[in-house]
C-alpha positions in Angstrom: -0.2 21.5 -3.6 -2.3 19.1 -5.5 -0.1 16.0 -5.2 -3.1 13.7 -5.4 -4.9 15.5 -8.2 -2.5 17.4 -10.4 0.3 15.5 -12.1 2.0 18.6 -13.4 2.7 19.8 -9.8 4.3 16.5 -8.9 8.1 16.5 -8.5 8.6 12.7 -8.1 8.6 10.2 -10.9 5.3 8.7 -9.8 3.3 11.8 -10.7 0.5 11.0 -8.3 -3.0 11.9 -9.4 -5.0 9.8 -6.8 -4.3 6.8 -4.7 -5.4 4.2 -7.3 -3.5 5.9 -10.1 -0.5 6.1 -7.8 -0.6 2.3 -7.3 -1.3 1.6 -11.0 1.9 3.4 -11.8 3.8 1.4 -9.2 2.2 -2.0 -10.2 -1.0 -3.1 -11.8 -1.5 -5.8 -9.2 -1.0 -3.3 -6.4 -3.8 -1.2 -7.8 -6.2 -4.1 -7.9 -5.4 -5.0 -4.4 -5.9 -1.5 -3.0 -9.2 -1.2 -4.8 -10.4 -4.4 -3.2 -9.3 -3.1 0.2 -10.9 0.3 -0.3 -14.3 -1.2 -1.3 -14.7 -2.7 2.1 -13.9 0.5 4.1 -17.1 2.4 4.7 -15.8 4.4 7.7 -13.2 6.6 5.9 -13.3 10.4 5.9 -11.6 10.9 2.6 -13.4 12.8 -0.1 -14.0 16.1 1.6 -12.0 18.8 -0.4 -10.5 20.3 2.7 -9.3 17.0 3.9 -7.8 16.2 0.5 -5.9 19.5 0.5 -4.4 18.7 3.9 -3.5 15.2 2.7 -1.8 16.7 -0.3 0.2 18.9 2.0 1.1 15.9 4.2 2.3 13.8 1.3 4.4 16.8 0.1 5.9 17.2 3.5 6.7 13.5 3.8 8.7 13.8 0.6 10.5 17.0 1.5 11.2 16.6 5.2 12.7 13.7 7.1 11.3 15.2 10.3 7.8 14.2 9.3 8.9 10.5 9.1 10.5 10.9 12.5 7.2 12.3 13.9 5.4 9.3 12.5 8.0 7.0 14.2 7.9 8.9 17.5 4.1 9.2 17.6 2.8 6.0 16.1 -0.5 6.3 18.0 -1.4 9.6 16.3 -0.2 8.3 12.9 -2.3 5.1 13.2 -5.4 7.1 14.2 -5.0 9.2 11.1 -4.3 6.2 8.9 -7.4 4.4 10.3 -9.7 7.0 8.8 -8.0 6.9 5.4 -8.7 4.4 2.7 -6.2 1.5 2.8 -4.8 2.7 -0.5 -4.0 6.1 0.9 -2.6 4.9 4.1 -0.4 2.5 2.2 0.6 5.3 -0.2 1.9 7.3 2.8 4.0 4.4 3.9 5.2 3.8 0.4 6.2 7.4 -0.2 8.2 7.2 3.1 9.8 3.9 2.1 10.9 5.3 -1.3 12.8 8.0 0.4 13.8 6.1 3.6 13.9 2.3 2.9 14.2 1.4 6.6 11.0 3.2 7.5 8.6 0.4 6.8 10.4 -2.2 8.9 10.8 0.1 11.9 7.2 1.4 11.6 5.8 -2.2 11.4 7.9 -3.1 14.5 6.3 -0.2 16.3 2.8 -1.2 15.2 3.3 -4.8 16.1 4.5 -3.6 19.6 1.4 -1.5 20.0 -0.8 -4.5 19.1 1.0 -6.6 21.7 1.1 -4.0 24.5 -2.0 -1.8 24.1 -4.8 -2.8 26.5 -7.4 -2.0 23.9 -9.3 1.0 22.7 -8.7 3.2 19.7 -4.9 2.7 19.5 -5.1 -1.1 19.5 -7.9 -1.1 16.9 -5.9 1.3 14.7 -2.7 -0.7 15.1 -4.5 -4.0 14.3 -6.2 -2.3 11.2 -2.8 -1.1 10.0 -1.3 -4.6 10.3 -4.3 -6.2 8.7 -4.1 -3.8 5.8 -0.4 -4.4 5.3 -0.8 -8.2 5.4 -3.8 -8.1 3.1 -1.9 -6.0 0.7 1.2 -8.2 0.8 -0.8 -11.5 0.6 -3.1 -10.4 -2.2 -0.1 -9.0 -4.2 1.8 -12.2 -3.7 -1.1 -14.4 -4.8 -1.8 -12.2 -7.8 1.9 -12.5 -8.8 2.0 -16.2 -8.3 -1.1 -16.7 -10.4 -0.4 -13.9 -12.9 -1.5 -14.4 -16.5 2.1 -14.7 -17.6 2.9 -17.4 -15.1 -0.3 -19.4 -15.8 0.5 -19.2 -19.6 4.1 -20.4 -18.8 2.9 -23.3 -16.8 0.3 -24.3 -19.5 3.0 -24.0 -22.2 5.4 -26.2 -20.1 2.7 -28.8 -19.6 1.9 -28.8 -23.4 5.6 -29.2 -24.3 6.0 -32.0 -21.7 2.9 -33.7 -23.1 4.1 -33.4 -26.7 7.5 -34.6 -25.7 6.0 -37.7 -24.0 3.9 -38.4 -27.0 6.9 -38.1 -29.3 8.8 -40.6 -27.2 6.0 -43.1 -27.3 5.8 -43.1 -31.1 
């Protein structure tokens, strides 16, 4: 089950071959955002072949079995602890795969995470929950900023300014 490394074995239209390639296929801006997030995360345990095999299996199970999503919902502490040791791009990929199949998942999971941040006295669970929220917010904010200031939008604004300037000059003459 090489969901992360072998596109021929992938059954979904995203044909995942790694977390950055996954996000590039979703959206170029998303790929840039997750790369920035990943560069800052020195504590992750990804990279070990055995771990990657288990992660491949987890992603495959998430796609095939709704009970995995239910486990994530019913045991957010365990899920967050795992996600805390993953690169942000991989953690977000797990959420995204779930959301593709079960659109309500992200909202309910973020509610659980927010509740853990508010109610946990501290320790590993609270830190993991805060990290999950910070990653999600960083991802959303950076993606929004990148879309607002995308090359196409900047070109469109500059073009509109030039047309307005030309129109104003034409009226003056």
